[in-house]
LUMDREN-893098 format. One line per 8 residues: number of its first residue (from 1); for each residue x, y, z of C-alpha. Coordinates in nm, 2 decimals, padded with zeros to 4 digits. Layout:
REM residues N
NUM = X/Y/Z; ... .
This chain:
REM residues 71
1 = 00.88/-00.01/-02.20; 01.02/-00.24/-01.93; 00.84/-00.52/-01.76; 00.73/-00.47/-01.39; 00.92/-00.66/-01.12; 00.60/-00.74/-00.93; 00.25/-00.88/-01.00; 00.05/-00.62/-00.81 .
9 = 00.04/-00.27/-00.69; -00.12/-00.25/-00.35; -00.26/00.08/-00.21; -00.11/00.17/00.13; -00.38/00.37/00.31; -00.14/00.58/00.52; -00.37/00.88/00.54; -00.65/00.66/00.68 .
17 = -00.40/00.52/00.94; -00.29/00.87/01.04; -00.66/00.99/01.06; -00.71/00.72/01.33; -00.40/00.82/01.52; -00.44/01.03/01.83; -00.23/01.34/01.88; -00.06/01.58/01.64 .
25 = 00.26/01.38/01.58; 00.20/01.15/01.28; 00.43/00.86/01.29; 00.47/00.57/01.05; 00.62/00.25/01.18; 00.63/-00.03/00.92; 00.70/-00.29/01.20; 00.36/-00.21/01.36 .
33 = 00.15/-00.24/01.05; -00.03/-00.56/01.18; -00.17/-00.35/01.46; -00.22/-00.02/01.27; -00.38/-00.18/00.96; -00.47/-00.54/01.02; -00.70/-00.57/00.72; -00.43/-00.43/00.49 .
41 = -00.17/-00.68/00.63; -00.42/-00.96/00.60; -00.46/-00.88/00.23; -00.09/-00.85/00.18; -00.04/-01.20/00.34; -00.31/-01.35/00.12; -00.15/-01.21/-00.20; 00.19/-01.33/-00.09 .
49 = 00.07/-01.67/00.02; -00.10/-01.72/-00.32; 00.25/-01.69/-00.48; 00.24/-01.32/-00.60; 00.48/-01.03/-00.53; 00.36/-00.67/-00.48; 00.48/-00.32/-00.45; 00.31/-00.06/-00.23 .
57 = 00.17/00.26/-00.38; 00.08/00.59/-00.21; -00.19/00.86/-00.25; 00.08/01.07/-00.42; 00.15/00.79/-00.67; -00.22/00.77/-00.75; -00.25/01.15/-00.78; 00.03/01.16/-01.04 .
65 = -00.04/00.84/-01.23; -00.13/00.87/-01.60; -00.33/00.62/-01.80; -00.23/00.58/-02.17; -00.39/00.36/-02.42; -00.61/00.19/-02.16; -00.30/00.11/-01.95 .
């Protein structure tokens, strides 16, 4: 099995963000994340500033993830 490119997987709470959005049109704008999810962005900056890299994961990723041999 290969080695991961990044140190962390960080859950992106997109459904939580959409739940807080008014109206029926559910938009996702990565450039407004600091306003839509300030605590999430703060955590991302803290991880990055500590010298680590990360990838974002979704609810779908978590639903389909499989744990094998404790990993």
